[in-house]
C-alpha positions in Angstrom: -0.2 0.0 0.0 1.3 3.6 -1.0 0.3 6.7 1.0 2.0 10.1 -0.2 4.5 8.2 -2.3 5.8 6.0 0.6 5.1 2.4 0.8 3.6 1.7 3.9 4.8 -1.6 5.8 2.1 -4.5 5.5 2.4 -6.4 8.4 2.5 -3.6 11.1 -0.6 -2.3 12.7 -1.9 0.9 10.8 -0.9 3.5 13.5 2.8 2.2 13.9 3.0 2.2 9.9 1.9 5.5 9.3 5.0 7.2 10.9 7.0 5.9 8.1 5.6 8.7 6.2 7.9 11.9 6.8 6.1 14.5 8.7 3.9 12.0 10.6 4.7 11.1 14.3 3.0 8.6 16.3 0.8 11.0 18.0 -0.6 12.1 14.9 -0.9 8.8 13.4 -3.2 8.0 16.3 -5.2 11.0 15.5 -5.4 10.2 11.9 -6.4 6.7 12.6 -9.3 8.1 15.1 -10.3 10.5 12.6 -10.8 8.0 10.0 -12.6 5.7 12.3 -10.3 3.0 11.8 -9.7 0.2 14.4 -6.2 0.9 15.9 -5.5 -2.9 15.8 -5.9 -3.6 12.4 -2.9 -4.5 10.1 -2.0 -1.9 7.2 -2.7 -4.9 4.8 -6.1 -5.6 6.1 -7.5 -2.0 5.2 -10.2 -1.7 2.7 -10.0 0.6 -0.3 -12.3 3.2 1.3 -10.2 3.2 4.5 -7.1 3.7 2.5 -8.9 6.7 0.8 -10.1 8.3 4.2 -6.5 8.3 5.6 -5.0 9.6 2.0 -7.7 12.3 2.3 -6.8 13.1 5.9 -3.2 13.5 5.2 -3.7 15.5 1.8 -6.3 18.0 3.9 -4.8 18.5 7.3 -1.0 17.7 7.2 2.2 18.7 5.5 4.2 15.5 4.5 6.9 14.5 2.5 8.0 16.7 -0.3 6.0 19.7 0.7 7.4 19.6 4.3 11.0 19.0 3.1 10.6 21.6 0.9 9.4 24.3 3.5 12.2 23.0 5.9 15.0 23.7 3.2 13.1 27.1 2.3 13.3 28.1 5.9 16.9 27.4 6.3 17.8 29.2 3.0 16.0 32.0 4.3 18.3 32.1 7.7 21.3 31.8 5.7 20.3 34.8 3.3 19.1 37.3 6.3 22.8 36.3 7.9 21.0 35.4 11.4 23.0 33.3 13.9 21.4 30.0 13.4 21.8 30.4 9.5 25.7 30.9 10.0 25.5 27.6 12.2 23.9 25.8 9.2 26.5 27.1 7.0 29.6 26.0 9.0 27.7 22.6 9.9 27.8 23.4 13.5 25.2 22.6 16.0 22.3 25.0 15.7 20.4 24.8 18.9 22.7 26.4 21.6 24.7 23.0 22.3 28.1 22.9 23.5 31.2 22.4 20.9 34.0 21.9 22.9 32.9 18.4 23.3 30.0 16.2 22.2 29.3 17.9 18.7 31.1 15.1 16.8 28.1 14.0 15.1 27.3 17.6 13.4 31.0 18.4 12.7 31.3 14.9 11.0 33.6 13.3 13.8 36.4 15.6 13.6 39.1 15.0 16.2 41.5 18.3 16.5 43.6 18.0 19.4 46.2 15.6 19.8 44.8 13.5 22.8 41.3 12.9 21.3 42.4 10.6 18.5 42.0 6.9 18.7 45.0 4.8 19.9 46.3 2.8 17.3 46.4 -1.0 18.0 50.0 -2.2 19.3 51.7 -3.8 16.6 52.0 -7.8 16.6 55.6 -8.9 17.4 
């Protein structure tokens, strides 16, 4: 079954299968299932076409998902860069944006950079 261009896993319950769509979390998936009047214990493969259409209509009407949401986020970041906001600079430089410390614990965002001598990995002892 495909909803919003994403193939939903068949063997999962519908409220746990919907979060595979970008922009739909578990809480919003539960709201969608309740609004579409579908039993939350039903598997995705057991939905009939009318139920699938109801879910699809609710997603299109009330939620921004997949491409539209990704585009909006990308445009927001681009706007921050253009107006040269602090957060825009952090995005440009590939550093944490939300005020985290960078002396330690920013390896994920910086790409696992090890700048000081003592912070590098120890090399394995050579066999003799």
